C-alpha positions in Angstrom: 57.3 -26.3 21.2 54.6 -24.3 18.8 51.6 -24.6 19.5 49.8 -25.2 16.2 52.2 -28.3 15.8 50.3 -30.2 18.7 46.7 -30.8 17.2 45.4 -31.5 20.5 47.0 -28.2 22.4 45.9 -26.8 19.3 42.2 -27.3 19.5 42.2 -26.1 23.2 43.3 -23.0 22.9 41.0 -22.6 20.0 38.0 -23.3 22.0 39.2 -21.2 25.0 39.6 -18.4 22.5 36.3 -19.2 21.6 34.8 -18.9 25.0 36.3 -15.6 25.9 35.5 -14.0 22.4 31.7 -15.3 23.2 32.0 -13.7 26.6 32.7 -10.4 24.9 30.4 -10.4 22.5 27.3 -11.4 25.4 28.9 -8.3 27.2 28.7 -6.0 23.9 25.6 -7.4 23.4 23.9 -6.8 26.8 25.2 -3.5 26.9 23.8 -2.7 23.5 20.4 -4.2 24.9 20.2 -2.0 27.8 20.9 1.5 26.0 17.4 3.4 25.5 17.9 3.2 21.5 17.9 -0.8 21.9 15.1 -1.4 24.2 11.9 -3.4 23.0 8.9 -0.8 23.5 11.1 2.3 23.3 11.2 4.7 20.3 12.2 8.3 19.9 12.0 8.5 16.2 9.1 11.2 15.0 7.7 8.5 12.7 7.3 4.6 12.8 6.3 2.2 10.6 2.5 1.3 11.1 3.7 -2.5 11.6 2.7 -6.0 10.5 -0.8 -7.4 10.2 -3.2 -7.8 12.9 -4.7 -10.6 13.2 -1.3 -13.2 12.8 -3.4 -16.0 13.1 -5.2 -15.5 10.0 -4.7 -18.4 7.3 -3.5 -17.0 3.6 -5.9 -16.5 1.3 -5.1 -18.5 -2.1 -6.7 -19.6 -5.4 -8.0 -22.9 -3.5 -9.7 -20.7 -0.9 -11.8 -18.7 -3.4 -12.6 -21.7 -4.8 -13.6 -23.6 -1.6 -15.5 -19.8 -0.8 -17.2 -20.5 -4.1 -18.4 -23.9 -4.0 -19.7 -23.5 -0.8 -21.6 -20.4 -2.0 -19.7 -18.0 0.4 -19.8 -14.3 -1.2 -16.3 -12.9 -1.6 -15.3 -10.0 -0.2 -12.6 -7.9 -1.9 -12.3 -4.1 -2.1 -9.4 -2.2 -3.9 -6.5 -0.6 -2.0 -3.5 1.9 -3.3 -0.9 2.3 -0.8 0.3 0.4 2.5 -2.0 1.9 4.8 -5.7 1.6 2.9 -3.9 -2.6 2.1 -3.3 -2.7 5.9 -6.8 -1.9 7.0 -8.4 -3.9 4.4 -5.9 -7.0 5.2 -6.6 -6.5 9.2 -10.5 -6.0 8.4 -10.5 -9.8 7.0 -11.4 -9.2 3.4 -10.4 -12.0 0.8 -9.0 -10.2 -2.1 -7.4 -6.8 -2.4 -7.6 -5.6 -5.7 -4.8 -2.7 -6.8 -7.1 -1.4 -9.5 -6.4 1.1 -12.0 -9.4 3.5 -10.2 -6.2 4.6 -8.2 -5.3 6.8 -11.0 -8.0 9.1 -9.9 -8.5 8.3 -6.2 -5.0 8.2 -5.3 -3.2 10.3 -8.0 -5.9 13.1 -9.2 -6.1 11.9 -12.7 -9.2 12.2 -14.8 -9.5 8.4 -15.3 -7.8 5.1 -15.7 -6.4 6.0 -18.6 -3.7 8.1 -17.5 -2.0 5.4 -15.1 1.2 3.9 -16.2 2.6 0.1 -16.0 5.5 1.7 -13.8 3.1 3.6 -11.5 0.8 0.9 -11.0 3.6 -1.3 -9.7 4.6 1.2 -7.5 1.5 1.1 -5.9 1.0 -3.0 -5.6 4.4 -3.0 -4.2 2.7 -1.2 -1.3 -0.3 -2.7 -1.2 2.0 -6.0 -1.1 3.9 -5.0 2.2 0.9 -4.5 3.8 -1.3 -7.6 2.7 -0.1 -10.7 4.5 -3.8 -12.4 4.4 -5.3 -11.3 1.6 -4.9 -12.6 -2.1 -3.5 -9.5 -3.8 -4.3 -8.7 -7.5 -2.9 -5.6 -9.4 -4.6 -4.4 -12.6 -2.8 -4.1 -16.0 -3.3 -0.4 -16.9 -4.3 0.5 -20.1 -1.7 0.2 -23.1 0.2 -2.5 -21.3 -1.5 -5.4 -22.4 -3.7 -4.5 -25.5 -0.9 -5.1 -28.5 0.0 -8.5 -28.2 -0.3 -11.5 -25.8 3.8 -11.3 -25.3 3.2 -7.6 -24.6 0.6 -9.1 -21.8 2.6 -11.2 -20.5 5.5 -9.3 -20.2 3.7 -6.9 -18.0 1.9 -8.9 -15.9 5.3 -11.1 -15.5 6.8 -7.3 -14.2 3.4 -7.0 -11.9 4.4 -9.9 -10.0 8.1 -9.7 -9.9 7.9 -6.3 -9.0 4.6 -5.6 -7.8 4.7 -8.2 -5.4 0.8 -9.5 -6.1 -0.2 -12.9 -6.6 -2.6 -12.5 -9.7 -3.2 -9.3 -12.0 -6.7 -8.1 -13.8 -7.1 -6.9 -17.3 -10.7 -5.9 -19.2 -11.8 -7.2 -21.6 -14.4 -10.6 -23.4 -14.0 -12.7 -26.0 -11.1 -10.3 -28.2 -8.9 -10.9 -24.9 -9.3 -14.8 -24.4 -6.0 -15.4 -26.2 -4.0 -12.7 -24.2 -5.6 -14.4 -21.0 -5.2 -17.6 -22.1 -0.8 -16.7 -22.4 -0.7 -15.4 -19.2 -2.8 -18.3 -18.0 -0.3 -20.3 -19.6 2.7 -18.5 -17.9 1.4 -19.8 -14.3 0.4 -16.3 -13.4 -3.6 -16.4 -12.2 -6.0 -13.7 -14.3 -8.7 -12.0 -13.0 -11.0 -10.9 -16.1 -13.6 -7.8 -16.4 -16.6 -7.8 -18.5 -19.4 -5.4 -18.4 -18.3 -1.7 -18.5 -14.5 -1.8 -19.0 -13.5 1.8 -17.5 -10.7 1.7 -19.8 -12.8 1.7 -22.9 -15.3 4.4 -21.7 -15.3 6.1 -25.0 -15.9 3.5 -27.2 -18.6 2.7 -24.6 -20.1 6.1 -24.6 -18.8 7.1 -20.9 -19.7 4.9 -18.1 -22.8 3.6 -18.9 -24.9 0.7 -18.0 -24.1 -2.4 -20.1 -26.2 -5.4 -21.1 -29.8 -3.5 -20.9 -30.7 -5.4 -24.2 -31.2 -9.1 -25.1 -28.4 -9.3 -27.6 -26.0 -7.1 -25.3 -26.8 -9.3 -22.1 -26.0 -12.8 -24.7 -22.7 -10.9 -25.8 -21.9 -10.1 -22.1 -22.4 -13.7 -21.3 -20.6 -14.8 -24.3 -17.7 -12.7 -22.7 -17.8 -13.9 -19.9 -18.0 -17.9 -20.5 -14.7 -16.9 -22.7 -12.5 -15.5 -20.2 -13.9 -18.4 -18.1 -12.4 -20.8 -20.9 -9.1 -19.0 -21.8 -8.1 -19.6 -17.7 -9.4 -16.9 -15.5 -10.0 -17.7 -12.0 -12.9 -15.6 -11.5 -14.3 -12.1 -13.5 -15.1 -9.2 -12.3 -18.8 -8.3 -13.8 -19.6 -4.2 -13.7 -22.5 -2.1 -13.8 -25.1 -4.7 -15.3 -28.4 -5.2 -14.5 -28.5 -7.5 -11.4 -30.9 -9.9 -13.3 -28.3 -10.4 -16.0 -25.7 -10.6 -14.0 -27.3 -13.1 -11.3 -28.1 -15.0 -14.6 -24.5 -14.9 -15.8 -23.3 -16.0 -12.5 -25.4 -19.3 -13.2 -24.4 -19.9 -16.7 -20.6 -19.7 -15.8 -18.2 -22.0 -13.3 -16.1 -19.1 -11.9 -16.8 -16.6 -9.2 -18.2 -13.6 -10.5 -17.3 -10.6 -8.9 -20.0 -8.3 -9.1 -19.8 -3.8 -8.9 -22.7 -2.9 -9.6 -24.3 -5.6 -10.6 -26.6 -6.7 -7.9 -26.4 -9.2 -4.9 -26.4 -12.4 -7.3 -23.0 -12.7 -7.9 -20.4 -14.6 -6.6 -19.1 -11.9 -4.7 -18.7 -7.9 -4.7 -15.8 -5.5 -5.0 -16.0 -1.4 -4.3 -13.4 1.2 -4.3 -12.2 1.9 -0.9 -12.2 5.8 -1.1 -15.5 5.6 -2.3 -17.2 3.0 0.5 -15.5 4.5 3.6 -16.6 8.0 2.6 -12.8 9.8 2.1 -14.1 12.2 -0.3 -14.9 16.0 -0.2 -19.2 16.6 -0.1 -20.6 17.4 -3.7 -18.3 14.6 -5.1 -20.4 12.3 -8.0 -20.7 9.0 -6.4 -22.0 6.1 -8.6 -25.1 4.7 -7.3 -24.2 1.6 -6.5 -22.1 3.0 -3.7 -23.1 2.4 -0.2 -20.8 4.7 2.0 -19.9 2.8 5.4 -18.2 5.8 7.0 -17.5 9.8 6.8 -13.6 9.2 6.6 -13.4 12.6 4.9 -15.2 14.4 8.1 -13.3 12.7 10.8 -9.7 13.5 8.8 -11.4 17.2 8.6 -12.3 17.5 12.4 -9.2 16.3 12.9 -6.8 18.2 11.5 -9.1 21.5 12.1 -8.5 20.9 15.6 -4.5 20.5 15.4 -4.5 23.8 13.2 -6.8 25.3 16.3 -4.3 24.1 18.9 -1.2 25.4 17.0 -2.5 28.4 16.7 -3.8 28.8 20.3 -0.1 27.2 21.4 -2.3 24.5 23.6 -0.3 21.6 21.5 2.2 20.5 22.3 1.3 20.4 25.6 4.0 18.8 28.4 3.0 15.6 27.9 3.9 15.7 24.4 7.3 17.1 24.9 10.7 15.3 26.0 12.3 15.6 29.7 15.8 17.0 30.3 17.2 16.8 33.7 17.1 20.7 35.5 21.3 20.0 36.0 22.1 19.4 32.6 19.3 22.3 31.5 21.2 24.6 34.0 24.6 23.9 32.6 23.0 24.2 29.3 22.4 28.3 30.0 25.9 28.7 31.6 27.4 27.3 28.3 25.2 29.6 26.4 25.8 32.3 28.6 29.6 31.8 28.2 29.4 31.6 24.7 27.5 34.9 24.0 30.0 36.6 26.3 32.8 35.4 24.7 31.0 35.9 21.3 30.1 39.6 22.3 33.9 40.4 23.9 35.4 39.1 20.6 33.1 41.5 18.7 34.4 44.6 20.6 37.6 43.1 19.8 37.4 43.2 15.9 35.6 46.5 16.1 38.8 48.2 18.0 41.0 47.0 15.9 39.4 48.5 12.5 38.3 51.4 14.1 41.2 54.2 12.3 43.0 56.4 15.8 42.7 60.2 15.7 46.3 60.3 14.0 45.5 57.9 11.5 42.7 59.9 10.5 44.5 63.3 10.1 47.3 61.8 8.4 
């Protein structure tokens, strides 16, 4: 009788086969687990990922979180990041917002100013930052040329930054003239961070990197810009290079958080370029007066790299503790094999030479 023709017997054989297959699979998995390459904690590669965010208990920052901080009058801490390592440390430090600013054109890509960086480059850096930022709210800058032509262009660029860059919001510069553009992006469900005051992408029309809002009329235009981006739907607005008193008044007259950079401590929060505030730049580099240097990353990197250079030159690195061991038996066998290969190679070379060397009779002919 065929097994398949008897339902009960067929089911029984399938169960037995499944148990046996499961046992064989478990055996293979156990063997794989016991192999050194698969043991947890062991890694023989010359490099490894930096890992996940250090504080796994941290609650993800959202627009609601930022609004709660604003209403509680608790300053919102924002910092820039341009790659995985800079975002990794910023996120682990517990900042509220990580901005992938177009300042990366200078501090990460060595360009002259922010006008050089393009959308594809910004998206690449956003994606790198997003892989590390698991707690902070992330925002990507729309670079010059990616949003000014029309609201639909801005929306298309913003969608790419969100979808491909994997950040949660976008930032764009401009006040009243950019309100329709901001409104179009916001209507599509994309959070927008505004930027008024000194807008670096427009430095040439502003006469350079100059403080804004220094006259009564200029201060009023600044306030009108902040109100315009607020009404267009921005969840917050960066206020850059503005007298502290003016920035404080703008903060009081608006109902969204103001994030100051060179605008005094009366704003709802602050933002700094990470490379500037950690001191990751050589001596003599110009730094704006509003920057406070909290570290000396350049100096520490220089010390470490110079020490590495000196130890390599002196052959004190790598030391025994930095190398991998081989069993003496295997080393001895390797030496024997190498000697045998050299001997055979030498014999083969001698035979070839003898075969190609003409005899005296051949020479006479």
